[in-house]
C-alpha positions in Angstrom: 0.1 0.0 0.0 2.2 2.8 -1.4 1.6 6.0 -3.2 2.6 6.2 -6.8 5.3 9.0 -7.2 3.6 10.3 -10.3 0.3 10.8 -8.5 2.1 12.6 -5.7 3.9 14.8 -8.2 0.6 15.6 -9.8 -0.8 16.8 -6.5 2.2 18.6 -5.3 1.3 21.5 -3.1 -2.0 20.0 -2.2 -1.0 17.8 0.6 1.6 17.3 3.4 2.9 14.3 5.3 2.7 14.4 9.1 4.1 10.9 9.2 5.7 8.9 6.5 6.7 5.2 6.6 10.2 4.5 7.9 10.6 1.7 5.6 10.4 1.6 1.9 10.4 -2.1 1.0 8.9 -4.1 -1.8 5.7 -6.1 -1.2 6.4 -8.8 1.2 5.0 -11.4 -1.0 7.7 -10.7 -3.7 10.9 -11.5 -1.6 13.3 -13.3 -3.7 14.2 -15.7 -1.0 10.5 -16.7 -0.5 10.1 -17.1 -4.2 13.1 -19.5 -4.3 12.0 -21.6 -1.3 8.6 -22.1 -2.6 9.8 -23.1 -6.1 12.1 -25.7 -4.7 9.3 -27.0 -2.3 6.7 -27.3 -5.1 9.1 -29.1 -7.5 10.0 -31.6 -4.7 6.4 -32.2 -3.8 5.4 -32.6 -7.5 8.2 -35.2 -7.9 7.8 -37.2 -4.6 4.2 -36.7 -3.8 2.8 -37.2 -0.3 6.2 -38.4 1.0 7.6 -34.9 0.4 4.5 -33.3 1.9 4.9 -35.3 5.1 8.7 -34.6 5.1 8.0 -30.9 5.1 5.3 -31.3 7.7 7.8 -33.0 10.1 10.4 -30.3 9.4 8.2 -27.2 9.6 5.1 -28.2 11.6 6.5 -30.8 14.1 4.3 -33.6 12.4 4.5 -36.7 14.6 3.0 -39.4 12.4 -0.5 -39.1 13.3 -3.4 -39.2 10.7 -3.4 -35.8 9.1 -7.1 -36.0 8.4 -9.7 -35.2 11.1 -12.5 -37.6 11.4 -16.1 -36.3 11.0 -16.5 -36.9 14.9 -13.4 -34.9 15.7 -14.7 -32.0 13.5 -18.1 -32.2 15.0 -16.7 -32.3 18.7 -14.4 -29.3 18.1 -17.0 -26.9 19.5 -17.4 -28.9 22.7 -14.1 -27.7 23.9 -14.9 -24.0 23.4 -16.2 -21.5 25.8 -19.9 -21.1 25.1 -19.7 -17.4 24.3 -17.0 -18.2 21.7 -19.0 -21.0 20.2 -22.0 -18.8 20.0 -20.0 -15.9 18.4 -18.6 -18.4 15.8 -22.1 -19.7 15.0 -23.3 -16.1 14.6 -20.4 -15.1 12.3 -20.8 -18.2 10.1 -24.5 -17.6 9.8 -24.3 -13.8 8.9 -21.5 -14.5 6.3 -23.4 -17.3 4.7 -26.6 -15.1 4.7 -24.8 -12.2 2.8 -23.3 -14.7 0.3 -26.7 -16.3 -0.1 -28.2 -13.0 -1.0 -25.4 -12.3 -3.5 -26.1 -15.7 -5.1 -29.8 -15.0 -5.5 -29.0 -12.0 -7.5 -26.7 -13.9 -9.9 -29.4 -15.3 -12.2 -29.2 -17.4 -15.4 -30.6 -15.5 -18.3 -31.4 -16.1 -22.0 -32.3 -13.7 -24.8 -32.8 -13.7 -28.5 -30.0 -11.4 -29.7 -31.4 -11.4 -33.3 -34.1 -13.5 -34.7 -33.3 -17.0 -34.4 -30.0 -16.5 -32.4 -30.8 -17.7 -28.8 -27.9 -16.8 -26.3 -27.7 -17.1 -22.5 -25.6 -17.6 -19.4 -25.8 -20.2 -16.8 -24.0 -19.8 -13.4 -22.3 -23.2 -12.6 -20.4 -23.7 -9.4 -16.7 -24.9 -9.3 -16.6 -28.5 -8.4 -14.0 -28.8 -5.7 -12.5 -26.0 -3.5 -9.5 -26.2 -1.1 -9.4 -23.6 1.6 -6.2 -22.6 3.6 -7.2 -21.7 7.3 -4.4 -19.9 9.0 -3.7 -20.6 12.6 -0.2 -19.2 13.3 0.5 -16.1 15.5 -3.2 -15.3 15.4 -5.7 -18.0 14.5 -8.0 -16.3 12.0 -11.2 -18.0 13.2 -13.5 -16.3 10.6 -11.5 -17.3 7.6 -13.6 -20.5 7.2 -16.8 -18.3 7.1 -15.3 -16.3 4.1 -14.0 -19.4 2.2 -15.8 -22.6 3.0 -19.2 -20.9 3.9 -19.3 -18.7 0.8 -18.3 -21.7 -1.4 -21.1 -23.6 -0.1 -23.5 -20.7 -0.5 -22.4 -20.7 -4.2 -23.3 -24.4 -4.5 -19.7 -25.8 -4.5 -20.3 -29.6 -3.9 -16.9 -30.4 -2.2 -15.1 -28.0 0.1 -12.0 -29.3 1.9 -9.7 -27.3 4.3 -6.0 -27.5 5.5 -5.0 -25.8 8.6 -1.6 -25.8 10.5 -1.1 -27.8 13.6 -0.8 -26.1 17.0 2.3 -26.8 19.1 0.6 -29.9 20.6 0.1 -31.3 17.0 -3.8 -30.8 17.1 -5.8 -28.3 15.1 -7.1 -25.1 16.7 -10.5 -26.0 18.0 -12.1 -22.6 17.0 -10.8 -22.7 13.4 -12.1 -26.3 13.1 -15.5 -25.4 14.5 -15.8 -22.4 12.2 -15.1 -24.7 9.3 -17.7 -27.1 10.7 -20.4 -24.6 10.9 -19.5 -23.3 7.5 -20.2 -26.7 6.0 -16.6 -28.1 5.4 -16.5 -31.7 3.9 -13.1 -32.7 5.0 -10.2 -31.1 7.1 -6.4 -31.9 7.1 -4.0 -30.8 9.8 -1.4 -29.5 7.3 0.3 -26.2 7.0 2.0 -23.9 4.6 3.4 -24.6 1.2 3.0 -28.4 1.5 -0.8 -27.9 2.3 -1.4 -25.9 -0.8 0.6 -28.4 -3.0 -1.2 -31.4 -1.6 -4.5 -29.8 -2.4 -3.5 -28.7 -5.9 -2.0 -32.2 -6.8 -4.7 -34.4 -5.1 -2.3 -35.8 -2.6 -5.1 -35.5 0.0 -8.8 -35.5 -0.4 -8.5 -38.1 -3.2 -8.7 -35.7 -6.1 -7.1 -32.4 -7.0 -9.1 -29.3 -6.0 -10.2 -26.9 -8.8 -9.5 -23.7 -6.9 -7.5 -22.8 -3.7 -8.7 -19.9 -1.5 -7.7 -18.3 1.8 -5.1 -16.0 3.4 -1.7 -17.0 4.6 1.8 -15.8 5.2 4.3 -14.8 2.4 5.1 -18.4 1.6 1.5 -19.4 1.2 0.9 -16.4 -1.1 3.8 -17.2 -3.2 2.7 -20.9 -3.4 -0.7 -19.7 -4.7 1.0 -17.5 -7.3 3.1 -20.4 -8.5 0.3 -22.9 -8.5 -2.1 -20.5 -10.4 -2.8 -22.3 -13.7 -2.6 -25.8 -12.1 -5.6 -24.5 -10.0 -7.5 -21.3 -9.9 -6.9 -19.0 -6.9 -9.0 -16.4 -5.2 -6.4 -13.5 -5.2 -2.9 -12.7 -4.1 -3.0 -11.1 -0.7 -0.1 -9.7 1.3 0.0 -8.3 4.9 -3.2 -6.8 6.0 -4.0 -3.1 5.2 -6.2 -0.4 6.6 -6.7 3.2 5.6 -9.0 5.9 7.0 -10.2 9.0 5.3 -11.5 11.4 7.8 -12.3 15.1 8.5 -12.6 17.4 11.5 -15.7 15.7 12.6 -13.9 12.3 13.4 -13.0 11.1 16.8 -9.2 10.8 17.0 -9.4 8.1 19.7 -11.5 5.8 17.4 -9.4 6.5 14.2 -6.3 5.6 16.2 -7.8 2.5 17.5 -9.0 1.3 14.1 -5.5 2.0 12.6 -3.9 -0.1 15.3 -6.6 -2.8 14.9 -5.2 -3.8 11.5 -1.5 -2.9 12.3 -1.8 -5.7 14.9 -2.0 -8.2 12.2 1.8 -8.2 11.7 4.8 -5.9 11.8 4.7 -5.2 8.2 0.9 -4.3 8.0 0.4 -0.8 6.6 -1.9 1.7 8.2 -2.7 5.1 6.7 -4.8 8.1 7.5 -5.7 10.8 4.8 -7.5 13.7 6.4 -8.5 17.3 5.5 -7.8 18.4 9.0 -4.2 18.8 10.2 -5.5 19.1 13.7 -7.1 15.7 13.5 -4.0 14.2 11.9 -1.8 15.5 14.7 -4.3 14.3 17.4 -4.4 10.8 15.8 -0.5 10.5 16.0 -0.5 11.4 19.7 -3.5 9.1 20.4 -1.8 6.2 18.7 1.3 6.5 20.9 -1.0 6.8 23.9 -2.9 3.6 23.1 0.3 1.7 22.2 1.6 2.3 25.7 -1.0 -0.2 27.1 -1.7 -2.5 24.1 -0.9 -6.0 24.7 0.2 -6.4 21.0 2.2 -3.1 21.0 5.4 -5.0 19.8 3.6 -6.0 16.8 1.3 -3.0 16.2 4.0 -0.6 17.2 6.5 -1.9 14.8 3.9 -1.8 11.9 2.9 1.8 12.7 6.5 3.0 13.0 7.7 1.3 9.8 4.6 1.4 7.6 2.3 4.0 9.2 1.2 7.2 7.2 -0.6 10.4 8.1 -1.2 12.7 5.2 -3.1 16.0 5.2 -5.0 16.8 1.9 -5.9 20.3 1.0 -9.5 19.4 0.0 -11.8 16.3 -0.1 -11.2 15.9 -3.9 -7.5 15.6 -3.3 -8.1 13.2 -0.5 -10.2 10.8 -2.7 -7.6 10.9 -5.5 -4.8 10.1 -3.2 -6.7 7.4 -1.5 -7.7 5.8 -4.8 -4.1 5.7 -5.6 -3.4 3.8 -2.4 -6.3 1.4 -3.1 -6.3 -0.1 0.4 -7.6 -3.6 1.4 -9.8 -2.0 4.1 -11.1 1.5 3.8 -12.9 3.4 6.6 -14.7 6.7 5.9 -15.4 8.8 9.0 -16.4 12.3 7.8 -19.4 14.8 7.9 -20.4 13.7 4.4 -19.8 9.9 4.2 -22.3 9.5 1.3 -20.2 11.9 -1.0 -17.1 9.9 -0.2 -19.0 6.6 -0.9 -20.0 8.0 -4.4 -16.6 9.4 -5.2 -14.1 6.5 -4.1 -13.4 3.8 -6.6 -10.4 1.7 -5.4 -10.7 -0.4 -2.2 -11.3 -4.0 -1.0 -14.1 -3.2 1.2 -15.6 0.0 2.5 -16.6 0.9 6.1 -18.8 3.9 6.3 -19.2 6.0 9.4 -17.7 6.0 12.9 -19.6 2.9 14.0 -18.3 0.6 11.2 -15.0 -0.6 12.3 -13.1 -3.2 10.1 -13.0 -5.8 12.9 -16.8 -6.3 12.5 -16.1 -7.7 9.0 -12.9 -9.3 10.0 -14.7 -11.5 12.5 -17.7 -12.2 10.3 -20.3 -10.1 12.1 -21.0 -7.7 9.3 -21.5 -10.5 6.7 -19.1 -9.2 4.1 -16.0 -11.1 3.0 -12.5 -10.3 4.4 -10.5 -12.1 1.7 -9.5 -8.8 -0.2 -6.9 -7.6 -2.5 -3.8 -5.9 -1.1 -0.6 -4.0 -2.4 -2.8 -1.9 -4.8 -4.7 -4.9 -6.2 -7.9 -3.1 -5.5 -7.3 -1.0 -8.6 -8.1 -3.8 -10.7 -9.7 -6.6 -8.6 -12.4 -7.2 -6.1 -12.4 -9.3 -3.0 -13.5 -12.9 -2.6 -17.4 -13.3 -3.0 -19.9 -15.9 -3.9 -19.3 -14.8 -7.7 -15.8 -16.1 -7.5 -16.9 -19.6 -7.1 -19.3 -19.5 -10.0 -18.6 -19.9 -13.6 -20.8 -17.8 -15.8 -21.0 -20.2 -18.8 -22.4 -18.9 -22.1 -24.3 -20.8 -24.8 -25.8 -20.1 -28.1 -28.4 -21.9 -30.3 -28.7 -20.6 -33.8 -31.7 -21.6 -36.0 -31.5 -22.4 -39.8 -33.4 -19.2 -40.4 -30.8 -17.1 -38.7 -27.8 -18.4 -40.9 -28.2 -15.3 -43.2 -27.8 -13.0 -40.2 -24.4 -14.5 -39.2 -22.7 -16.4 -41.9 -22.0 -13.8 -44.6 -20.2 -11.4 -42.1 -18.3 -14.4 -40.7 -17.2 -15.4 -44.1 -16.1 -11.9 -44.9 -13.9 -11.5 -41.7 -12.5 -15.0 -42.0 -11.5 -14.4 -45.7 -9.8 -11.1 -44.7 -7.8 -12.9 -42.0 -6.9 -15.8 -44.3 -8.6 -18.3 -42.2 -10.2 -20.6 -44.7 -11.6 -23.2 -42.4 -13.4 -20.7 -40.5 -14.9 -19.3 -43.6 -15.9 -22.8 -44.8 -18.0 -23.4 -41.7 -20.1 -20.5 -42.6 -20.2 -20.9 -46.4 -21.2 -24.5 -46.0 -24.2 -23.6 -44.0 -25.1 -20.9 -46.5 -24.9 -23.5 -49.3 -27.5 -25.7 -47.3 -30.1 -23.0 -47.0 
């Protein structure tokens, strides 16, 4: 999440930085050492199959030889070991995310139209057959990831959705992550982490058959494995460290803005957080407030490092400039806390997901309570791509049925174009039909 130098140059004199990132580094997921390691692992796994997968599991995840697949009974019982409040929260988040996805699915409808007389065309939405989801459970187990991947896939009508999740230090899966997958409708779960998990899913080394698509967040190695496996399987998107940005004016509460910036910086020491404001007074107050909150924050070693190295506060001369600069950042999560949120909603174009007003903190979506998906583009990807949704699991398949009577409406033009290109066989497919009229 970085400004484009050309965009900054175009707006010179219309903004000032109150805080700039201390580190100017390439996107974490493009580290050459990561790329090389993942390449070697994938080639090894492709050559040696499940033996290589288990070797990496022993080396990287302390695999101790137990069955890597959880039984249906183990999956179902995972919720029994959770505190009742956590279990209820997981059930609530799963239900809300599934409900939002189901509403999206209802609005993606098959259609048919007669384009010209005798030319019947249409679209059918067909779900992907097999999806593999990666459910992170490292420094912070991302409990809601199953809602966004497994649950949304099931809402799209995907017949088979399997998951991999890394083991905890005791060798078992994280109960909350497993239970979230269970309430989301997962078919099978394998206790397997990292690059080896994705390769196993892609090559059918677990779950009997290769999956058609891999989804879900992960560390830089997981992201790079997805990039290299693209083509063997489909992927949702390439996501790097979590990002948050806030656009705010003098009506915003500095304490809440600071808390929301730290809420995403907490994801990791290289998670960017940015504030673009039209109020210098607010910008300076947020900087002070962040330092105050960090002093007592349990995760200050993570969030503090992220803010120090990747945090930004920029004052824009007016709201139009603020929008243009924010669209250049194209953040994963974007909060709007202003006196005219509706204007910003209409004006902004590049973001993974938008959070409007002071009551709409990113964490509500992160944990599944707002229903929207938190698998979103990072590192400027929002300029060209949207986040994961029910639509990503559906193939809009087109069809056409041309009548004999409509041949005159198609064939002569096809013959003309084909002849101009020198494609004689294409031309013949049209002229043969003209001859049969």
